[in-house]
C-alpha positions as CSV (number, residue, x, y, z in Angstrom):
1,M,0.0,0.0,0.0
2,S,2.8,2.4,0.8
3,D,4.3,1.9,-2.7
4,V,1.0,2.6,-4.3
5,A,0.5,5.8,-2.2
6,Q,3.9,7.1,-3.2
7,T,3.3,6.3,-6.9
8,L,0.0,8.3,-7.2
9,P,1.4,11.7,-6.1
10,S,4.3,11.4,-8.5
11,E,2.0,10.6,-11.4
12,E,-0.2,13.6,-10.5
13,R,2.8,15.8,-10.5
14,K,3.8,14.6,-13.9
15,E,0.3,15.2,-15.3
16,R,0.2,18.7,-13.9
17,R,3.5,19.5,-15.6
18,R,2.2,18.3,-18.9
19,L,-0.9,20.5,-18.6
20,H,1.2,23.5,-17.7
21,L,3.5,23.0,-20.7
22,R,0.6,22.5,-23.0
23,E,-1.0,25.8,-21.9
24,A,2.3,27.6,-22.3
25,V,2.6,26.3,-25.9
26,E,-1.0,27.0,-26.9
27,Q,-1.0,30.6,-25.5
28,P,1.3,32.8,-27.5
29,A,3.6,35.1,-25.6
30,Q,2.3,38.6,-25.3
31,L,5.2,40.9,-26.3
32,P,5.2,44.6,-25.5
33,E,4.3,46.7,-28.5
34,A,7.3,48.3,-30.1
35,P,7.2,52.1,-30.1
36,Q,6.2,53.6,-33.3
37,P,9.1,55.5,-34.9
38,D,8.7,59.2,-35.1
39,E,8.3,60.8,-38.5
40,P,11.7,61.6,-40.0
41,R,12.7,65.2,-39.6
42,S,14.0,67.1,-42.5
43,S,17.7,68.0,-42.2
44,V,18.9,71.6,-42.2
45,G,20.3,71.3,-45.7
46,E,16.9,70.0,-47.0
47,K,15.1,72.9,-45.4
48,L,17.4,75.5,-46.9
49,R,17.3,73.9,-50.3
50,T,13.5,73.7,-50.2
51,A,13.2,77.4,-49.2
52,R,15.6,78.4,-51.9
53,V,13.7,76.5,-54.6
54,E,10.3,77.9,-53.4
55,R,11.7,81.4,-53.8
56,G,13.1,80.6,-57.3
57,Q,16.7,81.5,-56.5
58,D,19.7,80.0,-58.1
59,V,22.6,78.5,-56.1
60,A,25.2,80.6,-58.0
61,A,23.3,83.8,-57.5
62,V,22.9,83.2,-53.7
63,A,26.6,82.2,-53.4
64,K,27.7,85.4,-55.1
65,L,25.4,87.5,-52.9
66,L,26.6,85.9,-49.7
67,K,30.3,86.0,-50.9
68,M,30.6,82.2,-50.6
69,R,31.8,79.6,-53.0
70,R,29.1,77.6,-54.9
71,E,30.7,74.3,-53.8
72,Q,30.4,75.3,-50.1
73,L,26.8,76.3,-50.5
74,E,26.0,73.0,-52.1
75,A,27.9,71.2,-49.4
76,V,25.7,72.9,-46.8
77,E,22.5,71.8,-48.6
78,T,23.7,68.2,-48.9
79,G,25.3,68.0,-45.4
80,N,28.7,67.1,-46.8
81,L,31.0,68.5,-44.1
82,A,34.1,67.1,-45.9
83,K,33.9,70.0,-48.4
84,L,33.6,72.7,-45.7
85,P,36.6,74.3,-44.2
86,G,35.5,73.5,-40.6
87,R,32.5,73.1,-38.3
88,T,32.7,76.8,-37.1
89,Y,32.7,78.1,-40.7
90,A,29.8,75.7,-41.5
91,V,27.8,77.2,-38.6
92,G,28.4,80.7,-40.0
93,F,27.4,79.6,-43.5
94,V,24.1,78.1,-42.2
95,R,23.3,81.2,-40.2
96,A,23.9,83.5,-43.1
97,Y,22.0,81.3,-45.6
98,A,19.0,81.0,-43.2
99,R,18.8,84.8,-42.7
100,H,19.0,85.4,-46.4
101,L,16.0,83.0,-47.0
102,G,14.0,84.6,-44.1
103,L,14.1,81.5,-41.9
104,D,14.7,81.1,-38.2
105,A,18.5,81.2,-38.2
106,E,19.1,80.3,-34.5
107,T,16.8,77.3,-34.7
108,L,18.5,75.9,-37.8
109,V,21.9,76.6,-36.4
110,Q,21.0,74.6,-33.2
111,Q,19.6,71.7,-35.4
112,F,22.8,71.8,-37.5
113,K,25.0,71.5,-34.4
114,D,22.9,68.5,-33.2
115,E,23.3,66.8,-36.5
116,T,27.0,67.3,-36.7
117,A,27.8,66.6,-33.0
118,E,27.9,62.8,-33.5
119,Q,30.0,63.1,-36.6
120,D,32.5,65.4,-34.8
121,A,32.7,63.0,-31.9
122,A,33.4,60.0,-34.2
123,K,36.4,61.8,-35.9
124,P,39.8,60.9,-34.4
125,V,41.6,63.9,-33.1
126,N,45.2,64.1,-34.2
127,L,47.3,66.2,-31.9
128,V,50.2,67.9,-33.5
129,F,52.9,69.2,-31.2
130,P,55.1,71.6,-33.2
131,V,58.7,71.9,-32.2
132,A,59.7,75.5,-31.6
133,Q,62.6,76.7,-33.7
134,E,65.6,77.4,-31.5
135,E,67.2,80.8,-32.2
136,F,70.9,80.9,-32.8
137,R,72.6,82.7,-29.9
138,G,76.3,82.0,-30.7
139,P,79.0,84.6,-31.1
140,R,78.3,86.1,-34.5
141,G,81.3,88.4,-34.4
142,S,83.9,85.6,-34.0
143,I,82.3,83.6,-36.7
144,M,82.5,86.5,-39.1
145,A,86.1,87.2,-38.3
146,I,87.1,83.5,-38.8
147,A,85.2,83.5,-42.2
148,L,86.9,86.7,-43.3
149,L,90.4,85.2,-42.4
150,I,89.6,82.0,-44.3
151,A,88.5,84.1,-47.4
152,M,91.7,86.2,-47.2
153,G,93.8,83.0,-47.0
154,I,92.1,81.5,-50.0
155,Y,92.6,84.7,-52.0
156,G,96.3,84.9,-51.1
157,I,97.0,81.3,-52.0
158,T,95.2,81.6,-55.3
159,Y,97.1,84.8,-56.1
160,V,100.6,83.4,-55.3
161,T,100.1,80.0,-57.0
162,M,98.6,81.4,-60.2
163,P,100.6,79.9,-63.1
164,N,99.9,82.6,-65.7
165,R,101.2,85.4,-63.5
166,N,104.6,83.7,-62.8
167,S,105.2,82.8,-66.4
168,A,104.4,86.2,-67.7
169,A,106.7,87.9,-65.2
170,T,109.6,85.6,-66.1
171,A,109.2,86.1,-69.9
172,A,109.1,89.9,-69.6
173,Q,112.3,90.3,-67.4
174,P,115.1,89.5,-70.1
175,E,113.6,91.9,-72.6
176,Q,113.7,94.8,-70.2
177,T,117.3,94.1,-69.3
178,A,118.4,94.1,-73.0
179,V,116.8,97.5,-73.6
180,V,118.7,99.0,-70.7
181,V,122.1,97.7,-71.9
182,E,121.6,99.1,-75.3
183,Q,120.7,102.5,-74.0
184,A,123.7,102.6,-71.7
185,A,126.2,101.7,-74.5
186,P,128.2,104.8,-75.6
187,T,128.2,105.7,-79.3
188,K,131.5,106.6,-81.0
189,T,131.3,109.9,-82.8
190,P,134.2,111.2,-85.0
191,V,136.0,114.2,-83.5
192,A,136.8,116.9,-85.9
193,P,140.4,118.4,-85.7
194,V,140.6,121.7,-84.0
195,T,141.9,124.5,-86.2
196,A,142.7,128.0,-85.3
197,P,140.1,130.5,-86.2
198,D,140.8,132.7,-89.1
199,S,141.1,136.3,-88.2
200,N,139.4,137.4,-91.4
201,Q,136.3,135.3,-90.7
202,T,133.4,136.9,-88.8
203,P,132.7,135.1,-85.7
204,V,129.4,133.3,-85.8
205,E,127.3,133.1,-82.7
206,V,126.2,129.6,-82.0
207,A,123.1,129.2,-80.0
208,V,123.4,126.3,-77.5
209,S,120.2,125.0,-76.0
210,F,120.1,122.7,-73.1
211,V,117.4,120.1,-72.9
212,A,116.5,118.9,-69.5
213,G,116.5,115.2,-69.0
214,N,118.2,112.4,-70.8
215,P,119.6,113.0,-74.3
216,T,117.4,111.7,-77.1
217,L,118.9,108.5,-78.5
218,P,118.5,107.5,-82.1
219,E,115.5,105.3,-82.7
220,Q,116.4,101.7,-82.9
221,K,114.2,98.8,-83.9
222,L,113.9,96.6,-80.9
223,P,112.2,93.2,-80.9
224,S,108.7,93.6,-79.6
225,A,108.0,92.0,-76.2
226,P,105.3,89.4,-76.2
227,A,102.0,90.7,-74.9
228,L,101.4,90.0,-71.3
229,E,98.4,87.9,-70.4
230,P,96.0,89.8,-68.1
231,V,96.2,88.5,-64.5
232,V,92.8,87.4,-63.4
233,T,92.1,88.4,-59.9
234,P,89.6,86.2,-58.1
235,A,86.6,87.9,-56.7
236,P,86.6,88.2,-52.9
237,I,84.6,85.6,-51.1
238,T,81.8,87.0,-49.1
239,V,80.2,85.1,-46.3
240,A,76.4,85.3,-46.3
241,Q,74.8,86.0,-43.0
242,A,71.9,84.0,-41.8
243,V,68.8,86.1,-42.6
244,P,65.9,85.6,-40.1
245,P,62.6,84.6,-41.7
246,Q,60.7,87.5,-43.0
247,M,57.2,88.2,-41.9
248,P,54.6,88.4,-44.8
249,P,53.5,91.9,-45.7
250,V,51.0,93.3,-43.2
251,E,47.5,93.6,-44.7
252,A,45.9,97.0,-44.2
253,N,42.7,97.0,-42.1
254,A,43.2,93.5,-40.8
255,R,40.4,92.5,-38.4
256,I,42.4,90.0,-36.4
257,V,45.9,90.8,-35.1
258,L,48.0,88.3,-33.1
259,K,50.5,89.8,-30.6
260,A,53.1,87.8,-28.7
261,V,53.4,88.5,-25.0
262,E,55.6,85.5,-24.6
263,P,57.8,83.6,-27.2
264,T,55.3,81.4,-29.1
265,Y,55.2,79.3,-32.2
266,V,52.5,80.2,-34.7
267,Q,51.5,78.4,-38.0
268,V,48.7,79.7,-40.2
269,R,47.3,77.6,-43.1
270,D,44.8,78.3,-45.9
271,A,42.5,75.4,-46.4
272,Q,41.4,76.6,-49.8
273,L,45.0,76.2,-51.2
274,P,46.9,73.0,-52.0
275,R,48.5,71.4,-49.0
276,S,52.0,72.0,-50.4
277,K,51.3,75.8,-50.6
278,S,48.8,76.1,-47.8
279,V,51.2,77.4,-45.1
280,L,51.1,81.2,-45.0
281,V,53.4,81.7,-42.0
282,A,55.3,79.3,-39.6
283,R,57.7,80.9,-37.2
284,V,58.3,81.9,-33.6
285,L,56.8,85.3,-32.6
286,N,59.0,87.0,-30.0
287,V,57.7,89.3,-27.3
288,G,56.3,92.5,-28.9
289,E,56.0,91.0,-32.4
290,S,52.6,90.8,-34.1
291,Y,51.0,89.2,-37.2
292,A,48.0,90.7,-39.0
293,V,45.7,87.9,-40.3
294,P,44.5,88.4,-43.9
295,N,40.8,89.1,-44.2
296,R,39.6,85.9,-45.9
297,T,37.9,82.7,-45.0
298,G,39.3,79.2,-44.7
299,L,42.3,80.2,-42.5
300,T,43.3,78.0,-39.5
301,M,46.0,78.4,-36.9
302,Q,48.0,76.2,-34.5
303,T,50.1,77.6,-31.6
304,G,52.6,76.0,-29.2
305,N,52.0,78.5,-26.4
306,A,48.4,79.7,-26.3
307,G,49.1,81.7,-23.1
308,G,51.7,83.8,-24.9
309,L,49.4,84.9,-27.7
310,Q,47.1,88.0,-27.3
311,V,44.2,88.3,-29.8
312,E,42.9,91.7,-31.0
313,V,39.7,91.8,-33.1
314,D,38.7,95.1,-34.8
315,G,41.3,97.0,-32.6
316,R,39.8,95.6,-29.3
317,S,42.0,93.4,-27.2
318,L,40.4,90.1,-26.1
319,G,43.2,88.9,-23.9
320,V,45.4,85.8,-24.2
321,F,44.0,82.8,-26.1
322,G,44.8,80.1,-23.5
323,K,47.1,79.0,-20.8
324,S,50.9,79.3,-20.9
325,G,52.5,76.3,-22.6
326,Q,49.1,75.0,-24.0
327,V,49.2,73.6,-27.5
328,I,46.1,74.2,-29.6
329,T,45.6,73.2,-33.2
330,R,43.0,73.8,-36.0
331,I,41.9,77.2,-34.6
332,P,39.6,79.0,-37.2
333,L,40.8,82.5,-37.7
334,D,37.2,84.0,-37.7
335,P,36.4,87.2,-35.8
336,S,33.0,85.8,-34.6
337,Y,34.7,82.6,-33.3
338,F,37.2,84.6,-31.2
339,V,34.5,86.9,-29.8
340,E,32.2,84.0,-28.8
341,R,35.1,82.0,-27.3
342,M,36.5,84.8,-25.3
343,A,33.1,85.8,-24.1
344,A,32.4,82.2,-23.0
345,S,35.7,81.9,-21.1
346,Q,35.2,85.1,-19.1
């Protein structure tokens, strides 16, 4: 009886499990409803292009009016950031384009920043640490003196060992000696016998003239000496001094002026030029030196000492750009960028 009693509960438990599994299979699982996706929002470029087309304006005409390149305007409409000089310039292009079309510029600018934030975060940041050029502080006077002595030594050795000069002097010496000997040889002149003067003859006064200098010798045909070859004197050797790199010409009415309050390395590039010719200036600005930035778009700067660089925009000083010794790259040289950055840092 005990075995039968133990068998019945086990069979009941198995039967209950079968019923539970059957109900689970027959009743489909109720999954939570997936949220409906929001309607796709038009991008900033699509809104700008639609507004332009509705107003019947051409891309080339709008680009000329806004003083922009047509490729840049088309890049804004298509959202192609690779053809734009930088995110800061792209924001300025969107703001100017929206105001021209009569749209809400600030709303479109904020939407454009949201669209490009993820793209900027995904881009790898390549930090470039420029090496400041060391200035030569050696004794320039001693180097110049040594170079001058070397040049004089080379000139003296060349003059003494010149073969043409020695041969010409040796050939001319015997001819000059022969001429002197012939001039010194006395000439025999017949002496007339002295007779007593006749008393009946009238004395004749003889005028004797004395000629100063050597007596004139009869002309003799002497062998002509060979023509002496001209002695070529080597040009003196000049030692060129190291000329410091010249600053580019200062542009009149420049809106941005960079002044050095500490020695700092500055490099300015033009993104619209080929890479081999894009560097406008790359040098160390000493204390008191300044650089006037040309008034055009697409310029970027990198500095090796942001705390030693003071920025002036439209004649107004905005203070130093960063901390002393701080390295900053890809700085857009745009007046509005400096004004917004300096205002945010204060």
